[in-house]
mmCIF file of the N, C-alpha and C atoms, coordinates in Angstrom:
data_MODEL
# 
_entry.id   MODEL 
# 
loop_
_atom_site.group_PDB 
_atom_site.id 
_atom_site.type_symbol 
_atom_site.label_atom_id 
_atom_site.label_alt_id 
_atom_site.label_comp_id 
_atom_site.label_asym_id 
_atom_site.label_entity_id 
_atom_site.label_seq_id 
_atom_site.pdbx_PDB_ins_code 
_atom_site.Cartn_x 
_atom_site.Cartn_y 
_atom_site.Cartn_z 
_atom_site.occupancy 
_atom_site.B_iso_or_equiv 
_atom_site.pdbx_formal_charge 
_atom_site.auth_seq_id 
_atom_site.auth_comp_id 
_atom_site.auth_asym_id 
_atom_site.auth_atom_id 
_atom_site.pdbx_PDB_model_num 
ATOM 1   N N  . MET A 1 1  ? 13.425  2.090  7.321   1.00 0.00 ? 1  MET A N  1 
ATOM 2   C CA . MET A 1 1  ? 12.145  3.119  8.035   1.00 0.00 ? 1  MET A CA 1 
ATOM 3   C C  . MET A 1 1  ? 10.810  2.469  7.576   1.00 0.00 ? 1  MET A C  1 
ATOM 4   N N  . ALA A 1 2  ? 9.727   3.127  8.063   1.00 0.00 ? 2  ALA A N  1 
ATOM 5   C CA . ALA A 1 2  ? 8.429   2.601  8.079   1.00 0.00 ? 2  ALA A CA 1 
ATOM 6   C C  . ALA A 1 2  ? 7.686   3.380  6.765   1.00 0.00 ? 2  ALA A C  1 
ATOM 7   N N  . LYS A 1 3  ? 6.903   3.183  6.735   1.00 0.00 ? 3  LYS A N  1 
ATOM 8   C CA . LYS A 1 3  ? 6.143   3.589  5.935   1.00 0.00 ? 3  LYS A CA 1 
ATOM 9   C C  . LYS A 1 3  ? 4.949   4.874  6.530   1.00 0.00 ? 3  LYS A C  1 
ATOM 10  N N  . LYS A 1 4  ? 4.471   5.701  6.068   1.00 0.00 ? 4  LYS A N  1 
ATOM 11  C CA . LYS A 1 4  ? 3.438   6.735  6.697   1.00 0.00 ? 4  LYS A CA 1 
ATOM 12  C C  . LYS A 1 4  ? 2.179   5.951  6.724   1.00 0.00 ? 4  LYS A C  1 
ATOM 13  N N  . ALA A 1 5  ? 1.785   6.416  7.845   1.00 0.00 ? 5  ALA A N  1 
ATOM 14  C CA . ALA A 1 5  ? 0.052   5.476  8.004   1.00 0.00 ? 5  ALA A CA 1 
ATOM 15  C C  . ALA A 1 5  ? -0.914  6.427  7.471   1.00 0.00 ? 5  ALA A C  1 
ATOM 16  N N  . THR A 1 6  ? -0.665  7.721  6.904   1.00 0.00 ? 6  THR A N  1 
ATOM 17  C CA . THR A 1 6  ? -1.490  8.614  6.299   1.00 0.00 ? 6  THR A CA 1 
ATOM 18  C C  . THR A 1 6  ? -1.104  8.888  5.588   1.00 0.00 ? 6  THR A C  1 
ATOM 19  N N  . ILE A 1 7  ? -2.725  8.898  4.472   1.00 0.00 ? 7  ILE A N  1 
ATOM 20  C CA . ILE A 1 7  ? -1.909  9.663  2.875   1.00 0.00 ? 7  ILE A CA 1 
ATOM 21  C C  . ILE A 1 7  ? -2.604  10.635 2.669   1.00 0.00 ? 7  ILE A C  1 
ATOM 22  N N  . LEU A 1 8  ? -2.883  11.408 1.491   1.00 0.00 ? 8  LEU A N  1 
ATOM 23  C CA . LEU A 1 8  ? -2.870  12.594 1.544   1.00 0.00 ? 8  LEU A CA 1 
ATOM 24  C C  . LEU A 1 8  ? -3.847  11.876 -0.035  1.00 0.00 ? 8  LEU A C  1 
ATOM 25  N N  . VAL A 1 9  ? -5.460  12.634 0.257   1.00 0.00 ? 9  VAL A N  1 
ATOM 26  C CA . VAL A 1 9  ? -6.650  12.953 -0.385  1.00 0.00 ? 9  VAL A CA 1 
ATOM 27  C C  . VAL A 1 9  ? -7.054  13.622 -1.146  1.00 0.00 ? 9  VAL A C  1 
ATOM 28  N N  . LYS A 1 10 ? -7.625  13.892 -2.118  1.00 0.00 ? 10 LYS A N  1 
ATOM 29  C CA . LYS A 1 10 ? -8.255  14.586 -3.305  1.00 0.00 ? 10 LYS A CA 1 
ATOM 30  C C  . LYS A 1 10 ? -10.187 14.335 -2.968  1.00 0.00 ? 10 LYS A C  1 
ATOM 31  N N  . LEU A 1 11 ? -10.703 15.668 -2.529  1.00 0.00 ? 11 LEU A N  1 
ATOM 32  C CA . LEU A 1 11 ? -11.693 15.492 -2.630  1.00 0.00 ? 11 LEU A CA 1 
ATOM 33  C C  . LEU A 1 11 ? -12.571 16.292 -3.332  1.00 0.00 ? 11 LEU A C  1 
ATOM 34  N N  . GLU A 1 12 ? -13.455 15.691 -4.618  1.00 0.00 ? 12 GLU A N  1 
ATOM 35  C CA . GLU A 1 12 ? -13.953 16.302 -5.327  1.00 0.00 ? 12 GLU A CA 1 
ATOM 36  C C  . GLU A 1 12 ? -14.972 16.488 -5.785  1.00 0.00 ? 12 GLU A C  1 
ATOM 37  N N  . SER A 1 13 ? -15.467 17.818 -5.960  1.00 0.00 ? 13 SER A N  1 
ATOM 38  C CA . SER A 1 13 ? -16.457 18.588 -6.440  1.00 0.00 ? 13 SER A CA 1 
ATOM 39  C C  . SER A 1 13 ? -17.537 18.121 -6.994  1.00 0.00 ? 13 SER A C  1 
ATOM 40  N N  . THR A 1 14 ? -18.997 17.362 -6.648  1.00 0.00 ? 14 THR A N  1 
ATOM 41  C CA . THR A 1 14 ? -19.683 16.926 -7.600  1.00 0.00 ? 14 THR A CA 1 
ATOM 42  C C  . THR A 1 14 ? -20.214 17.572 -8.304  1.00 0.00 ? 14 THR A C  1 
ATOM 43  N N  . ALA A 1 15 ? -20.666 18.471 -7.941  1.00 0.00 ? 15 ALA A N  1 
ATOM 44  C CA . ALA A 1 15 ? -20.971 19.799 -8.958  1.00 0.00 ? 15 ALA A CA 1 
ATOM 45  C C  . ALA A 1 15 ? -20.708 20.329 -10.649 1.00 0.00 ? 15 ALA A C  1 
ATOM 46  N N  . ASP A 1 16 ? -19.344 19.180 -11.218 1.00 0.00 ? 16 ASP A N  1 
ATOM 47  C CA . ASP A 1 16 ? -18.389 19.743 -12.138 1.00 0.00 ? 16 ASP A CA 1 
ATOM 48  C C  . ASP A 1 16 ? -17.794 21.146 -12.177 1.00 0.00 ? 16 ASP A C  1 
ATOM 49  N N  . THR A 1 17 ? -17.681 21.847 -10.662 1.00 0.00 ? 17 THR A N  1 
ATOM 50  C CA . THR A 1 17 ? -17.181 23.017 -11.035 1.00 0.00 ? 17 THR A CA 1 
ATOM 51  C C  . THR A 1 17 ? -15.503 23.317 -10.658 1.00 0.00 ? 17 THR A C  1 
ATOM 52  N N  . GLY A 1 18 ? -14.676 21.661 -10.454 1.00 0.00 ? 18 GLY A N  1 
ATOM 53  C CA . GLY A 1 18 ? -13.209 21.504 -10.496 1.00 0.00 ? 18 GLY A CA 1 
ATOM 54  C C  . GLY A 1 18 ? -12.702 21.954 -9.283  1.00 0.00 ? 18 GLY A C  1 
ATOM 55  N N  . TYR A 1 19 ? -13.476 22.475 -8.247  1.00 0.00 ? 19 TYR A N  1 
ATOM 56  C CA . TYR A 1 19 ? -13.606 22.864 -7.264  1.00 0.00 ? 19 TYR A CA 1 
ATOM 57  C C  . TYR A 1 19 ? -13.301 21.335 -6.283  1.00 0.00 ? 19 TYR A C  1 
ATOM 58  N N  . PHE A 1 20 ? -11.793 21.691 -5.280  1.00 0.00 ? 20 PHE A N  1 
ATOM 59  C CA . PHE A 1 20 ? -11.634 20.360 -4.394  1.00 0.00 ? 20 PHE A CA 1 
ATOM 60  C C  . PHE A 1 20 ? -10.243 21.100 -3.243  1.00 0.00 ? 20 PHE A C  1 
ATOM 61  N N  . TYR A 1 21 ? -11.190 19.788 -2.257  1.00 0.00 ? 21 TYR A N  1 
ATOM 62  C CA . TYR A 1 21 ? -10.564 20.019 -1.134  1.00 0.00 ? 21 TYR A CA 1 
ATOM 63  C C  . TYR A 1 21 ? -9.287  18.948 -0.562  1.00 0.00 ? 21 TYR A C  1 
ATOM 64  N N  . VAL A 1 22 ? -8.343  18.688 -0.004  1.00 0.00 ? 22 VAL A N  1 
ATOM 65  C CA . VAL A 1 22 ? -7.341  18.199 0.297   1.00 0.00 ? 22 VAL A CA 1 
ATOM 66  C C  . VAL A 1 22 ? -7.247  17.942 1.526   1.00 0.00 ? 22 VAL A C  1 
ATOM 67  N N  . ARG A 1 23 ? -6.940  16.551 1.945   1.00 0.00 ? 23 ARG A N  1 
ATOM 68  C CA . ARG A 1 23 ? -7.379  16.248 3.339   1.00 0.00 ? 23 ARG A CA 1 
ATOM 69  C C  . ARG A 1 23 ? -6.148  14.530 3.556   1.00 0.00 ? 23 ARG A C  1 
ATOM 70  N N  . LYS A 1 24 ? -6.001  14.465 4.985   1.00 0.00 ? 24 LYS A N  1 
ATOM 71  C CA . LYS A 1 24 ? -5.399  13.262 5.316   1.00 0.00 ? 24 LYS A CA 1 
ATOM 72  C C  . LYS A 1 24 ? -6.473  12.557 5.283   1.00 0.00 ? 24 LYS A C  1 
ATOM 73  N N  . ARG A 1 25 ? -6.059  10.598 5.428   1.00 0.00 ? 25 ARG A N  1 
ATOM 74  C CA . ARG A 1 25 ? -6.895  10.009 5.889   1.00 0.00 ? 25 ARG A CA 1 
ATOM 75  C C  . ARG A 1 25 ? -5.886  8.611  5.920   1.00 0.00 ? 25 ARG A C  1 
ATOM 76  N N  . ASN A 1 26 ? -6.381  7.639  7.049   1.00 0.00 ? 26 ASN A N  1 
ATOM 77  C CA . ASN A 1 26 ? -5.257  6.711  7.429   1.00 0.00 ? 26 ASN A CA 1 
ATOM 78  C C  . ASN A 1 26 ? -6.054  5.253  6.814   1.00 0.00 ? 26 ASN A C  1 
ATOM 79  N N  . PRO A 1 27 ? -5.885  4.748  5.487   1.00 0.00 ? 27 PRO A N  1 
ATOM 80  C CA . PRO A 1 27 ? -6.404  3.787  5.087   1.00 0.00 ? 27 PRO A CA 1 
ATOM 81  C C  . PRO A 1 27 ? -5.623  2.675  5.711   1.00 0.00 ? 27 PRO A C  1 
ATOM 82  N N  . ARG A 1 28 ? -4.978  2.614  6.595   1.00 0.00 ? 28 ARG A N  1 
ATOM 83  C CA . ARG A 1 28 ? -5.344  1.310  7.618   1.00 0.00 ? 28 ARG A CA 1 
ATOM 84  C C  . ARG A 1 28 ? -6.867  0.906  8.166   1.00 0.00 ? 28 ARG A C  1 
ATOM 85  N N  . LYS A 1 29 ? -6.809  2.077  8.839   1.00 0.00 ? 29 LYS A N  1 
ATOM 86  C CA . LYS A 1 29 ? -8.031  2.278  9.505   1.00 0.00 ? 29 LYS A CA 1 
ATOM 87  C C  . LYS A 1 29 ? -9.192  2.356  9.163   1.00 0.00 ? 29 LYS A C  1 
ATOM 88  N N  . GLN A 1 30 ? -9.596  3.306  8.061   1.00 0.00 ? 30 GLN A N  1 
ATOM 89  C CA . GLN A 1 30 ? -10.594 3.824  6.906   1.00 0.00 ? 30 GLN A CA 1 
ATOM 90  C C  . GLN A 1 30 ? -10.573 3.326  5.823   1.00 0.00 ? 30 GLN A C  1 
ATOM 91  N N  . THR A 1 31 ? -11.245 1.996  5.885   1.00 0.00 ? 31 THR A N  1 
ATOM 92  C CA . THR A 1 31 ? -11.176 1.529  3.935   1.00 0.00 ? 31 THR A CA 1 
ATOM 93  C C  . THR A 1 31 ? -12.150 1.804  2.796   1.00 0.00 ? 31 THR A C  1 
ATOM 94  N N  . GLU A 1 32 ? -12.785 2.356  3.270   1.00 0.00 ? 32 GLU A N  1 
ATOM 95  C CA . GLU A 1 32 ? -13.926 2.955  2.578   1.00 0.00 ? 32 GLU A CA 1 
ATOM 96  C C  . GLU A 1 32 ? -13.345 4.440  2.290   1.00 0.00 ? 32 GLU A C  1 
ATOM 97  N N  . LYS A 1 33 ? -14.303 5.107  0.826   1.00 0.00 ? 33 LYS A N  1 
ATOM 98  C CA . LYS A 1 33 ? -13.653 6.031  0.154   1.00 0.00 ? 33 LYS A CA 1 
ATOM 99  C C  . LYS A 1 33 ? -14.713 7.357  0.780   1.00 0.00 ? 33 LYS A C  1 
ATOM 100 N N  . LEU A 1 34 ? -13.610 8.145  1.007   1.00 0.00 ? 34 LEU A N  1 
ATOM 101 C CA . LEU A 1 34 ? -14.188 9.856  1.471   1.00 0.00 ? 34 LEU A CA 1 
ATOM 102 C C  . LEU A 1 34 ? -15.549 10.292 1.262   1.00 0.00 ? 34 LEU A C  1 
ATOM 103 N N  . LYS A 1 35 ? -16.883 10.679 1.613   1.00 0.00 ? 35 LYS A N  1 
ATOM 104 C CA . LYS A 1 35 ? -17.431 11.289 1.383   1.00 0.00 ? 35 LYS A CA 1 
ATOM 105 C C  . LYS A 1 35 ? -18.144 12.212 2.267   1.00 0.00 ? 35 LYS A C  1 
ATOM 106 N N  . PHE A 1 36 ? -18.277 13.769 1.850   1.00 0.00 ? 36 PHE A N  1 
ATOM 107 C CA . PHE A 1 36 ? -18.610 15.262 2.781   1.00 0.00 ? 36 PHE A CA 1 
ATOM 108 C C  . PHE A 1 36 ? -19.647 15.486 1.978   1.00 0.00 ? 36 PHE A C  1 
ATOM 109 N N  . LYS A 1 37 ? -20.277 15.928 3.005   1.00 0.00 ? 37 LYS A N  1 
ATOM 110 C CA . LYS A 1 37 ? -20.897 17.518 2.055   1.00 0.00 ? 37 LYS A CA 1 
ATOM 111 C C  . LYS A 1 37 ? -20.484 18.963 2.791   1.00 0.00 ? 37 LYS A C  1 
ATOM 112 N N  . LYS A 1 38 ? -19.929 19.329 1.413   1.00 0.00 ? 38 LYS A N  1 
ATOM 113 C CA . LYS A 1 38 ? -19.346 20.617 2.361   1.00 0.00 ? 38 LYS A CA 1 
ATOM 114 C C  . LYS A 1 38 ? -19.407 21.388 1.427   1.00 0.00 ? 38 LYS A C  1 
ATOM 115 N N  . TYR A 1 39 ? -19.126 22.959 2.039   1.00 0.00 ? 39 TYR A N  1 
ATOM 116 C CA . TYR A 1 39 ? -19.294 24.438 0.783   1.00 0.00 ? 39 TYR A CA 1 
ATOM 117 C C  . TYR A 1 39 ? -18.330 24.296 -0.446  1.00 0.00 ? 39 TYR A C  1 
ATOM 118 N N  . ASP A 1 40 ? -18.926 24.356 -1.567  1.00 0.00 ? 40 ASP A N  1 
ATOM 119 C CA . ASP A 1 40 ? -17.868 24.686 -2.914  1.00 0.00 ? 40 ASP A CA 1 
ATOM 120 C C  . ASP A 1 40 ? -18.405 25.836 -3.114  1.00 0.00 ? 40 ASP A C  1 
ATOM 121 N N  . PRO A 1 41 ? -17.655 26.818 -3.218  1.00 0.00 ? 41 PRO A N  1 
ATOM 122 C CA . PRO A 1 41 ? -17.414 28.505 -3.605  1.00 0.00 ? 41 PRO A CA 1 
ATOM 123 C C  . PRO A 1 41 ? -18.374 28.748 -5.003  1.00 0.00 ? 41 PRO A C  1 
ATOM 124 N N  . VAL A 1 42 ? -17.398 28.110 -5.901  1.00 0.00 ? 42 VAL A N  1 
ATOM 125 C CA . VAL A 1 42 ? -17.572 28.208 -7.435  1.00 0.00 ? 42 VAL A CA 1 
ATOM 126 C C  . VAL A 1 42 ? -19.008 27.844 -7.104  1.00 0.00 ? 42 VAL A C  1 
ATOM 127 N N  . ALA A 1 43 ? -19.867 26.943 -7.164  1.00 0.00 ? 43 ALA A N  1 
ATOM 128 C CA . ALA A 1 43 ? -21.192 26.776 -7.133  1.00 0.00 ? 43 ALA A CA 1 
ATOM 129 C C  . ALA A 1 43 ? -21.933 27.565 -5.703  1.00 0.00 ? 43 ALA A C  1 
ATOM 130 N N  . ARG A 1 44 ? -21.661 28.269 -4.710  1.00 0.00 ? 44 ARG A N  1 
ATOM 131 C CA . ARG A 1 44 ? -22.291 28.886 -4.260  1.00 0.00 ? 44 ARG A CA 1 
ATOM 132 C C  . ARG A 1 44 ? -22.902 28.402 -3.510  1.00 0.00 ? 44 ARG A C  1 
ATOM 133 N N  . LYS A 1 45 ? -22.794 27.250 -3.190  1.00 0.00 ? 45 LYS A N  1 
ATOM 134 C CA . LYS A 1 45 ? -24.176 25.998 -2.003  1.00 0.00 ? 45 LYS A CA 1 
ATOM 135 C C  . LYS A 1 45 ? -23.280 24.996 -1.865  1.00 0.00 ? 45 LYS A C  1 
ATOM 136 N N  . HIS A 1 46 ? -23.886 24.156 -0.806  1.00 0.00 ? 46 HIS A N  1 
ATOM 137 C CA . HIS A 1 46 ? -23.014 23.133 -0.398  1.00 0.00 ? 46 HIS A CA 1 
ATOM 138 C C  . HIS A 1 46 ? -23.449 21.681 -1.020  1.00 0.00 ? 46 HIS A C  1 
ATOM 139 N N  . VAL A 1 47 ? -22.459 21.100 -1.450  1.00 0.00 ? 47 VAL A N  1 
ATOM 140 C CA . VAL A 1 47 ? -22.350 19.959 -2.676  1.00 0.00 ? 47 VAL A CA 1 
ATOM 141 C C  . VAL A 1 47 ? -21.751 18.628 -1.994  1.00 0.00 ? 47 VAL A C  1 
ATOM 142 N N  . GLU A 1 48 ? -22.138 17.299 -1.967  1.00 0.00 ? 48 GLU A N  1 
ATOM 143 C CA . GLU A 1 48 ? -21.287 16.494 -2.162  1.00 0.00 ? 48 GLU A CA 1 
ATOM 144 C C  . GLU A 1 48 ? -20.179 16.110 -2.880  1.00 0.00 ? 48 GLU A C  1 
ATOM 145 N N  . PHE A 1 49 ? -18.674 16.001 -1.812  1.00 0.00 ? 49 PHE A N  1 
ATOM 146 C CA . PHE A 1 49 ? -17.331 16.056 -2.521  1.00 0.00 ? 49 PHE A CA 1 
ATOM 147 C C  . PHE A 1 49 ? -17.240 14.707 -2.062  1.00 0.00 ? 49 PHE A C  1 
ATOM 148 N N  . THR A 1 50 ? -16.428 14.087 -3.395  1.00 0.00 ? 50 THR A N  1 
ATOM 149 C CA . THR A 1 50 ? -15.951 12.498 -3.330  1.00 0.00 ? 50 THR A CA 1 
ATOM 150 C C  . THR A 1 50 ? -14.582 12.519 -3.538  1.00 0.00 ? 50 THR A C  1 
ATOM 151 N N  . GLU A 1 51 ? -14.117 11.175 -2.801  1.00 0.00 ? 51 GLU A N  1 
ATOM 152 C CA . GLU A 1 51 ? -12.739 10.934 -3.204  1.00 0.00 ? 51 GLU A CA 1 
ATOM 153 C C  . GLU A 1 51 ? -11.787 10.173 -4.249  1.00 0.00 ? 51 GLU A C  1 
ATOM 154 N N  . THR A 1 52 ? -10.786 10.852 -4.496  1.00 0.00 ? 52 THR A N  1 
ATOM 155 C CA . THR A 1 52 ? -10.115 11.228 -5.868  1.00 0.00 ? 52 THR A CA 1 
ATOM 156 C C  . THR A 1 52 ? -8.830  10.492 -5.871  1.00 0.00 ? 52 THR A C  1 
ATOM 157 N N  . LYS A 1 53 ? -8.055  10.363 -6.384  1.00 0.00 ? 53 LYS A N  1 
ATOM 158 C CA . LYS A 1 53 ? -6.913  10.124 -6.255  1.00 0.00 ? 53 LYS A CA 1 
ATOM 159 C C  . LYS A 1 53 ? -6.009  11.595 -6.684  1.00 0.00 ? 53 LYS A C  1 
ATOM 160 N N  . LEU A 1 54 ? -5.009  12.249 -5.713  1.00 0.00 ? 54 LEU A N  1 
ATOM 161 C CA . LEU A 1 54 ? -3.955  12.944 -5.595  1.00 0.00 ? 54 LEU A CA 1 
ATOM 162 C C  . LEU A 1 54 ? -3.200  12.383 -6.731  1.00 0.00 ? 54 LEU A C  1 
ATOM 163 N N  . LYS A 1 55 ? -3.263  13.346 -7.955  1.00 0.00 ? 55 LYS A N  1 
ATOM 164 C CA . LYS A 1 55 ? -1.635  13.414 -8.664  1.00 0.00 ? 55 LYS A CA 1 
ATOM 165 C C  . LYS A 1 55 ? -0.743  14.351 -8.358  1.00 0.00 ? 55 LYS A C  1 
# 
Protein backbone atom coordinates (compact mmCIF):
# COMPACT_ATOMS: atom_id res chain seq x y z
CA MET A 1 0.00 0.00 0.00
CA ALA A 2 1.26 3.47 -0.86
CA LYS A 3 2.25 6.11 1.68
CA LYS A 4 -0.04 9.13 2.11
CA ALA A 5 0.97 12.27 0.21
CA THR A 6 -0.21 14.68 2.92
CA ILE A 7 0.85 14.98 6.54
CA LEU A 8 -0.68 16.87 9.45
CA VAL A 9 1.38 19.73 10.88
CA LYS A 10 0.85 21.99 13.86
CA LEU A 11 0.89 25.76 13.37
CA GLU A 12 1.91 27.22 16.73
CA SER A 13 1.48 30.85 17.75
CA THR A 14 4.62 32.98 18.07
CA ALA A 15 2.91 35.00 20.83
CA ASP A 16 3.67 32.10 23.26
CA THR A 17 0.02 31.65 24.22
CA GLY A 18 -0.02 27.92 23.50
CA TYR A 19 -2.73 28.29 20.87
CA PHE A 20 -2.32 26.29 17.64
CA TYR A 21 -4.01 25.29 14.40
CA VAL A 22 -3.71 21.90 12.67
CA ARG A 23 -3.27 21.87 8.90
CA LYS A 24 -2.49 19.39 6.11
CA ARG A 25 0.64 19.79 4.00
CA ASN A 26 2.11 17.87 1.07
CA PRO A 27 5.85 17.56 1.82
CA ARG A 28 6.63 16.47 -1.74
CA LYS A 29 5.39 19.78 -3.20
CA GLN A 30 5.93 22.19 -0.28
CA THR A 31 9.40 21.62 1.10
CA GLU A 32 9.73 24.78 3.23
CA LYS A 33 8.02 25.25 6.58
CA LEU A 34 4.64 26.98 6.66
CA LYS A 35 4.20 30.48 8.09
CA PHE A 36 0.85 32.23 8.30
CA LYS A 37 -0.55 35.35 9.92
CA LYS A 38 -3.70 34.16 11.65
CA TYR A 39 -5.92 35.18 14.55
CA ASP A 40 -4.90 34.12 18.06
CA PRO A 41 -7.97 34.29 20.33
CA VAL A 42 -5.87 34.09 23.51
CA ALA A 43 -3.79 37.14 22.52
CA ARG A 44 -6.86 38.64 20.79
CA LYS A 45 -4.93 39.79 17.72
CA HIS A 46 -3.37 38.51 14.49
CA VAL A 47 0.08 36.99 15.00
CA GLU A 48 2.41 34.80 12.97
CA PHE A 49 1.99 31.05 13.26
CA THR A 50 4.91 28.77 12.38
CA GLU A 51 4.99 25.07 11.63
CA THR A 52 6.07 22.56 14.28
CA LYS A 53 5.72 18.79 14.55
CA LEU A 54 2.37 17.37 15.58
CA LYS A 55 2.90 14.90 18.44
